[in-house]
C-alpha positions as CSV (number, residue, x, y, z in Angstrom):
1,M,0.1,0.0,-0.1
2,T,1.3,3.5,-1.0
3,K,2.1,5.5,2.3
4,R,-0.1,8.5,2.8
5,I,1.7,11.4,4.4
6,K,0.0,14.7,5.8
7,G,2.9,16.8,4.9
8,S,1.9,20.3,5.3
9,C,1.3,21.0,9.0
10,T,2.3,24.0,11.2
11,T,2.9,23.7,15.0
12,I,2.9,26.4,17.7
13,L,4.3,25.7,21.2
14,A,4.3,27.9,24.4
15,G,5.7,27.6,27.8
16,K,3.6,28.1,31.0
17,A,5.4,31.4,31.7
18,A,4.8,32.6,28.0
19,T,1.0,32.3,28.1
20,I,-1.6,34.6,29.4
21,D,-3.1,32.2,32.1
22,G,0.0,30.2,33.0
23,S,-1.0,27.1,30.9
24,T,1.1,25.1,28.5
25,L,0.0,25.2,25.0
26,I,1.0,22.9,22.1
27,A,-0.9,23.4,18.8
28,R,-0.8,22.3,15.2
29,N,-2.7,22.6,12.0
30,E,-3.1,19.0,10.7
31,D,-3.0,19.6,7.0
32,G,-3.6,16.8,4.3
33,A,-2.1,16.3,0.9
34,G,-5.3,17.1,-0.5
35,P,-8.3,19.3,0.6
36,L,-10.7,16.7,1.9
37,N,-9.5,14.0,4.5
38,P,-12.5,13.5,6.8
39,Q,-11.6,13.8,10.5
40,K,-13.6,13.1,13.7
41,F,-13.2,14.0,17.4
42,V,-13.5,10.8,19.9
43,V,-12.5,9.5,23.3
44,V,-10.5,6.2,23.2
45,N,-11.6,4.5,26.5
46,P,-9.0,1.8,27.9
47,E,-11.6,-1.0,26.7
48,D,-11.2,0.4,23.1
49,Q,-7.3,0.6,23.0
50,P,-6.0,-2.3,21.1
51,R,-3.7,-4.7,23.2
52,H,-2.2,-6.0,19.9
53,Y,-1.3,-3.2,17.4
54,Q,-0.8,-4.0,13.6
55,A,0.2,-1.0,11.4
56,V,-1.7,-0.6,8.2
57,L,0.9,1.1,6.2
58,S,3.9,-1.1,7.3
59,S,4.5,-4.4,8.7
60,V,5.0,-3.3,12.2
61,S,3.2,-5.4,14.6
62,M,3.5,-5.3,18.5
63,E,1.9,-6.1,21.7
64,L,0.8,-3.0,23.8
65,P,0.8,-2.7,27.7
66,D,-2.4,-3.8,29.4
67,N,-3.0,-0.7,31.3
68,P,-3.6,2.1,28.9
69,M,-5.3,5.3,29.9
70,R,-8.1,7.0,28.2
71,Y,-7.3,9.8,25.9
72,T,-8.9,12.1,23.3
73,A,-7.9,11.9,19.6
74,T,-8.8,13.3,16.2
75,P,-8.2,10.2,13.9
76,D,-9.3,9.8,10.3
77,A,-12.9,9.3,9.7
78,T,-12.5,6.6,6.9
79,D,-10.8,3.3,7.1
80,G,-8.1,1.7,5.1
81,H,-5.0,4.0,5.9
82,G,-4.7,3.3,9.6
83,I,-5.9,5.3,12.7
84,W,-3.9,8.5,12.4
85,A,-5.0,9.6,15.8
86,G,-3.3,13.0,15.5
87,A,-3.5,14.6,18.8
88,G,-5.0,14.1,22.1
89,I,-5.0,14.5,26.0
90,N,-4.7,11.4,28.2
91,S,-6.5,11.1,31.6
92,E,-3.6,12.2,33.6
93,N,-3.5,15.5,31.5
94,I,-0.5,14.7,29.4
95,A,-0.9,16.2,25.9
96,M,0.7,14.9,22.5
97,T,0.6,16.1,18.9
98,A,1.8,14.0,16.2
99,T,3.0,14.8,13.6
100,E,4.6,17.6,11.8
101,T,6.4,16.2,8.6
102,I,10.0,17.6,8.4
103,T,13.0,18.0,6.0
104,T,16.3,16.0,6.4
105,N,19.4,15.6,4.0
106,S,21.2,13.1,2.1
107,R,24.2,13.1,4.5
108,I,22.3,11.5,7.5
109,L,19.9,9.4,5.1
110,G,23.2,7.8,3.7
111,I,24.3,6.8,7.2
112,D,20.9,5.7,8.8
113,P,18.3,5.3,6.0
114,L,14.6,5.4,6.6
115,V,12.9,2.1,7.4
116,E,10.4,1.1,4.8
117,N,8.6,-1.1,7.3
118,G,9.1,1.2,10.1
119,L,6.7,3.5,12.3
120,G,5.0,6.7,10.9
121,E,2.4,9.2,11.6
122,E,-0.3,6.6,11.3
123,D,1.0,5.0,14.6
124,F,2.7,7.4,16.8
125,T,-0.2,8.8,19.1
126,T,-1.9,5.4,19.6
127,L,1.4,3.8,20.6
128,V,2.4,6.5,23.0
129,L,-0.4,8.7,24.6
130,P,-2.2,6.1,26.5
131,Y,1.0,5.1,28.4
132,I,2.8,8.3,29.5
133,H,2.5,10.1,32.8
134,S,4.5,13.2,31.9
135,A,5.9,15.1,28.8
136,R,9.5,13.7,29.4
137,E,8.1,10.3,29.6
138,G,6.4,10.8,26.1
139,V,9.9,11.7,24.7
140,E,11.4,8.6,26.2
141,R,8.7,6.2,25.0
142,L,8.5,7.6,21.5
143,G,12.4,7.7,21.4
144,A,12.6,4.0,22.4
145,L,10.1,3.0,19.6
146,I,11.8,4.8,16.9
147,T,15.3,3.4,18.0
148,E,13.7,-0.2,18.0
149,Y,11.4,-0.1,15.0
150,G,12.6,2.7,12.9
151,T,10.6,5.2,10.9
152,Y,9.9,5.5,7.1
153,E,9.4,9.4,7.4
154,T,10.9,12.3,9.4
155,N,8.5,14.0,11.8
156,G,8.4,16.7,14.5
157,M,6.1,15.9,17.6
158,A,5.4,17.7,20.7
159,F,4.3,16.6,24.3
160,S,3.2,18.8,27.3
161,D,2.1,18.4,30.8
162,K,1.1,21.2,33.3
163,D,4.7,22.2,33.7
164,E,6.9,21.2,30.6
165,V,6.7,21.4,26.8
166,W,9.0,19.1,24.8
167,Y,9.4,19.1,21.1
168,F,10.7,16.0,19.5
169,E,12.2,15.5,15.9
170,S,13.0,12.2,14.2
171,I,16.2,12.6,12.3
172,A,16.5,9.6,10.1
173,G,15.7,5.8,10.2
174,H,16.5,5.3,14.0
175,H,17.8,8.5,15.3
176,W,16.0,11.4,17.3
177,A,16.5,14.3,19.4
178,A,14.1,16.4,21.7
179,I,14.4,19.7,23.5
180,K,12.4,21.2,26.3
181,I,10.9,24.5,25.4
182,P,11.8,27.1,28.0
183,D,8.8,28.1,30.0
184,D,9.1,31.8,29.0
185,A,9.5,30.8,25.4
186,Y,7.3,29.9,22.1
187,V,8.0,28.0,18.9
188,V,6.5,28.6,15.5
189,A,7.6,25.3,13.5
190,P,6.8,24.6,9.9
191,N,7.7,21.6,7.7
192,R,11.4,21.7,8.1
193,F,14.0,20.4,10.6
194,N,13.5,23.0,13.4
195,I,15.7,22.5,16.4
196,D,18.8,24.5,16.1
197,D,21.2,25.0,19.0
198,F,21.7,21.7,21.1
199,E,23.6,20.8,24.1
200,F,23.9,17.2,24.8
201,D,24.9,17.3,28.2
202,S,21.8,19.3,29.3
203,D,19.0,18.1,31.6
204,D,16.6,20.0,29.0
205,T,17.5,17.7,26.0
206,M,17.4,14.1,25.1
207,S,18.5,12.2,21.9
208,S,19.5,8.8,20.6
209,T,22.3,7.6,22.8
210,D,24.9,7.6,19.9
211,L,23.8,10.8,18.3
212,E,26.7,13.0,19.2
213,E,29.1,10.2,18.4
214,L,27.5,9.7,14.9
215,I,28.0,13.5,14.1
216,N,31.5,13.3,15.0
217,K,32.3,10.0,13.4
218,Y,30.8,10.9,10.0
219,H,31.9,14.7,10.0
220,L,28.3,15.9,9.7
221,N,28.8,19.3,11.6
222,P,29.3,22.1,9.2
223,D,30.0,24.7,12.1
224,Q,33.1,25.7,13.6
225,E,31.6,25.5,17.2
226,G,28.7,24.1,18.9
227,Y,25.8,21.8,17.5
228,N,23.1,23.3,15.4
229,L,20.9,20.3,14.6
230,R,19.3,22.1,11.8
231,H,22.6,22.7,10.1
232,I,23.6,19.2,10.6
233,F,20.6,17.3,9.9
234,G,18.1,19.7,8.2
235,S,17.6,21.4,4.7
236,A,18.2,24.8,3.4
237,T,16.5,24.6,0.0
238,I,14.6,26.8,-2.5
239,K,11.5,25.0,-1.4
240,D,12.2,25.8,2.3
241,T,12.3,29.6,1.2
242,R,9.0,29.3,-0.4
243,Y,7.0,26.6,1.8
244,N,8.4,26.7,5.2
245,N,10.5,29.6,6.2
246,P,7.8,32.1,5.4
247,R,5.2,30.5,7.9
248,A,7.8,30.7,10.7
249,W,8.6,34.3,9.6
250,Y,5.1,35.4,9.8
251,G,4.3,33.8,13.0
252,Q,7.5,35.3,14.6
253,Q,6.6,38.8,13.1
254,Y,3.0,38.4,14.8
255,F,4.5,37.8,18.2
256,N,7.8,40.0,17.7
257,P,7.0,42.7,15.1
258,E,10.4,44.2,15.9
259,M,12.4,41.2,14.4
260,D,14.4,42.5,11.5
261,T,14.0,39.2,9.4
262,S,13.0,37.9,6.0
263,P,10.5,35.3,4.8
264,L,13.4,33.8,2.8
265,D,15.7,33.7,5.8
266,Q,17.1,30.1,6.3
267,D,18.3,30.8,9.8
268,L,15.1,32.1,11.4
269,P,15.2,31.3,15.2
270,F,13.6,28.1,16.7
271,I,13.1,29.2,20.3
272,C,11.6,32.7,20.6
273,R,10.4,35.0,23.4
274,T,8.1,38.0,23.4
275,D,6.8,40.4,26.0
276,K,3.3,39.7,25.1
277,K,1.6,37.0,27.0
278,I,0.3,34.5,24.5
279,S,-3.5,33.5,24.3
280,V,-5.4,30.7,22.7
281,E,-6.7,33.4,20.3
282,D,-3.2,34.4,19.4
283,V,-2.3,30.8,18.5
284,K,-5.5,30.4,16.5
285,W,-5.0,33.6,14.6
286,V,-1.5,32.6,13.6
287,L,-2.6,29.2,12.5
288,S,-5.3,30.7,10.3
289,S,-3.2,33.4,8.8
290,H,-2.5,34.1,5.1
291,Y,0.1,37.0,5.4
292,Q,-2.3,39.7,6.2
293,N,-1.1,43.2,5.6
294,T,1.6,42.1,3.5
295,V,2.0,41.7,-0.4
296,Y,2.0,38.1,0.0
297,D,-1.7,37.7,1.2
298,P,-3.7,35.7,-1.6
299,Y,-6.8,37.7,-0.4
300,G,-5.2,41.1,-0.2
301,T,-4.9,44.1,-2.3
302,L,-1.2,45.1,-1.8
303,G,0.6,42.8,-4.0
304,T,0.8,41.6,-7.5
305,D,-0.6,38.3,-8.5
306,E,2.9,37.0,-8.6
307,E,3.7,38.1,-4.9
308,K,0.3,36.7,-3.8
309,E,1.4,33.2,-5.0
310,L,4.9,33.3,-3.7
311,F,4.6,31.7,-0.4
312,R,2.6,28.9,1.1
313,P,0.1,30.4,3.7
314,I,-0.4,28.8,7.1
315,G,-4.1,28.8,6.7
316,I,-4.9,26.9,3.6
317,N,-7.5,24.7,1.8
318,R,-5.7,21.6,3.1
319,N,-6.3,22.3,6.9
320,Q,-8.2,19.2,8.1
321,E,-8.2,20.2,11.8
322,L,-6.6,22.5,14.3
323,H,-6.0,21.6,17.8
324,I,-4.8,23.6,20.7
325,L,-3.9,21.3,23.7
326,Q,-4.1,23.5,26.9
327,I,-3.1,22.0,30.3
328,R,-4.1,24.7,32.8
329,N,-2.3,25.4,36.0
330,D,-5.1,27.6,37.9
331,V,-7.9,25.0,38.2
332,P,-8.3,21.5,39.6
333,A,-6.8,18.6,37.7
334,E,-10.0,17.1,36.8
335,I,-10.8,20.1,34.6
336,A,-7.3,21.2,33.5
337,G,-6.9,19.6,30.0
338,I,-8.7,21.4,27.3
339,H,-8.8,20.1,23.9
340,W,-9.5,23.1,21.8
341,L,-10.6,22.0,18.2
342,A,-11.7,23.3,15.0
343,F,-12.4,21.3,11.7
344,G,-11.7,22.4,8.0
345,P,-9.8,25.3,6.5
346,N,-9.1,27.7,9.3
347,T,-10.2,31.0,7.6
348,F,-13.7,30.2,8.1
349,N,-13.9,28.1,11.5
350,A,-13.7,28.7,15.2
351,V,-12.0,26.8,17.9
352,V,-14.0,25.1,20.7
353,P,-12.7,24.4,24.2
354,F,-13.7,20.9,24.8
355,Y,-12.9,19.3,28.3
356,S,-10.7,16.3,27.7
357,N,-11.8,14.5,31.1
358,V,-14.8,12.9,29.4
359,K,-15.8,9.5,28.1
360,D,-17.5,10.5,25.0
361,T,-17.5,13.4,22.4
362,P,-20.4,15.4,20.7
363,K,-22.2,13.5,18.0
364,N,-21.6,16.4,15.3
365,Y,-17.9,16.1,16.0
366,K,-17.6,12.3,16.3
367,N,-19.9,10.8,13.7
368,T,-17.9,12.0,10.6
369,T,-18.1,9.8,7.6
370,G,-16.8,10.0,4.1
371,E,-20.3,11.2,2.8
372,T,-20.8,14.9,2.7
373,D,-23.2,16.0,5.7
374,P,-23.6,19.7,6.6
375,T,-25.0,18.6,10.1
376,N,-21.5,17.3,10.8
377,I,-18.9,19.9,11.8
378,Y,-15.9,18.7,9.6
379,W,-18.2,19.0,6.4
380,L,-19.9,22.0,7.6
381,G,-16.4,23.7,8.1
382,N,-15.4,22.9,4.7
383,I,-18.6,24.2,3.1
384,M,-18.3,27.6,4.9
385,A,-14.5,27.7,3.7
386,L,-15.4,27.1,0.0
387,M,-18.1,29.7,0.0
388,G,-16.1,32.3,2.0
389,D,-13.1,31.7,-0.3
390,A,-15.3,32.7,-3.4
391,D,-15.6,36.3,-2.2
392,F,-13.4,36.8,1.0
393,P,-13.8,40.6,1.3
394,L,-17.5,40.2,1.2
395,Y,-17.8,37.5,3.9
396,E,-14.7,38.5,6.2
397,D,-16.6,40.6,8.5
398,E,-19.2,38.1,9.0
399,E,-16.7,35.4,9.6
400,N,-15.0,37.5,12.3
401,I,-18.3,38.1,14.0
402,F,-18.9,34.4,13.9
403,E,-15.6,33.6,15.4
404,Q,-15.7,36.0,18.1
405,N,-19.2,35.3,19.2
406,T,-18.7,31.5,19.0
407,V,-15.4,31.6,21.2
408,A,-17.0,34.0,23.6
409,G,-20.0,31.9,24.0
410,C,-17.9,28.8,24.6
411,R,-15.7,30.6,27.0
412,N,-18.7,31.8,28.9
413,L,-20.0,28.1,29.2
414,Q,-16.4,27.1,30.4
415,I,-16.2,29.8,33.0
416,K,-19.5,28.6,34.5
417,A,-18.7,24.9,34.3
418,D,-15.4,25.6,36.0
419,Q,-17.1,27.1,38.8
420,E,-20.0,24.5,38.9
421,V,-18.2,21.2,38.4
422,A,-17.2,20.8,42.1
423,N,-20.9,20.5,43.0
424,Q,-21.5,17.8,40.6
425,T,-21.9,14.1,41.5
426,D,-21.1,12.7,38.2
427,K,-18.4,15.2,36.9
428,Q,-17.4,13.4,33.6
429,A,-21.2,13.3,32.7
430,Y,-21.5,17.0,33.6
431,L,-18.5,18.0,31.4
432,E,-19.9,16.0,28.5
433,D,-23.1,17.9,28.8
434,I,-21.0,21.2,28.6
435,N,-19.2,19.9,25.7
436,N,-22.4,19.2,23.8
437,Q,-23.7,22.6,24.7
438,M,-20.6,23.9,23.1
439,A,-20.9,21.9,20.0
440,D,-24.6,22.9,19.6
441,L,-23.6,26.5,19.9
442,Y,-21.0,26.2,17.2
443,Q,-23.6,24.4,14.9
444,K,-26.2,27.2,15.7
445,N,-23.6,30.1,15.0
446,A,-22.2,28.4,11.8
447,N,-25.8,28.0,10.4
448,R,-26.3,31.6,11.0
449,L,-23.1,32.4,9.2
450,L,-24.1,30.4,6.3
451,G,-27.5,32.3,6.2
452,R,-25.7,35.6,6.3
453,M,-23.4,34.4,3.4
454,L,-26.3,33.5,1.5
455,A,-28.1,36.8,1.9
456,L,-24.9,38.6,0.9
457,G,-23.8,36.4,-1.9
458,E,-26.9,35.5,-3.7
459,P,-27.6,39.1,-5.1
460,K,-24.0,38.9,-6.8
461,M,-24.8,35.7,-8.7
462,K,-24.0,36.0,-12.4
463,L,-27.2,34.0,-13.1
464,Q,-29.6,36.8,-12.9
465,F,-31.7,39.1,-15.0
466,T,-33.6,42.3,-14.2
467,L,-36.6,43.4,-16.2
468,N,-37.6,46.8,-15.1
469,D,-40.6,47.4,-17.7
């Protein structure tokens, strides 16, 4: 079977001292190779987790531990290519996102070739998230699996708990490296090898046991001093200047407009700091962005047609789902995990703050199939995006109103639930009800937006004729 790789994602990470409320955030656009790849939002309860795992896209087969934890996930809604669980939060409030496809180079692949029958994005979340009790433990389990089974692709992944955020990159067939993101820092990571400066003897890094030895033995380091893993294992191609670097540049410009950098820059920093406290809304805006207020905006009026097509936007028609996994530090553990979620192209959707400590998810987010169904949020999001793209200036204000009202309404439900949950006998059932209320609110507001778009758009249809006499 041909391997199917979702190779277009964008990741944003933020440590607890960098965020507006002291939570950790790991977020990613899951982008497909094509525009439609139906997704669903589910809870995998322990009884539903396989004890024997068989990959679909490779021959990997293994026995799994008999004590899995419950976790949320955003798998593919259609069968045939494996689970692709995507991202989630487990019952101990450990979050994982997997994966961001990244670049490598021929030097390391010549030493450690990719493993055709190894592990890949199809597998990682299912094999790791149900069994880890901290972000560091996630790095350790994932690293051990790649060391043992190898991988057929290079990927970036992230883990978080209430205190730490870790970013992990597979380097080649069996090698990997991971780094703890400083508490006061953020990261914007596109589809390239991202980790730069790396210290092998630090408590804030982990890697394959022989990675430093391999670099020295095979003369892989192009720098006079230190270890810059992007220089050693990554790429600096023309494609990076068009497809990857501009996304990091624009995200960094949003958080640090004083940065004097270029979208073509091959050495944009990995770990960044800003004086602004980062909110969920900031992360959503960046992951939905298309170079607004620059000549590169496909919807804008500032650039030429050539400039508008020069760089790959962050928000794109191939967005399948956007998750922002938030582990809060100012509430009890039973409500600390929030799986913010949006389906479809990000230009015309909104994120919903679903509580992760539940046993089931709302039907209009869970029951996605391969058949178009506007009562399902995945399909509704794609319909809204297609209509909105047809005349973005006409519909932009309506979308902004929809997004603000939807997120505000969900936040209001969340604030009340945070205060009331302690008084509930069955807390999980209560949180499931709140999640259902949020899903219903989204559906109602999205349908209202569609109605406004129809009212604005139909008078402009070409299929019209006015007879005044």
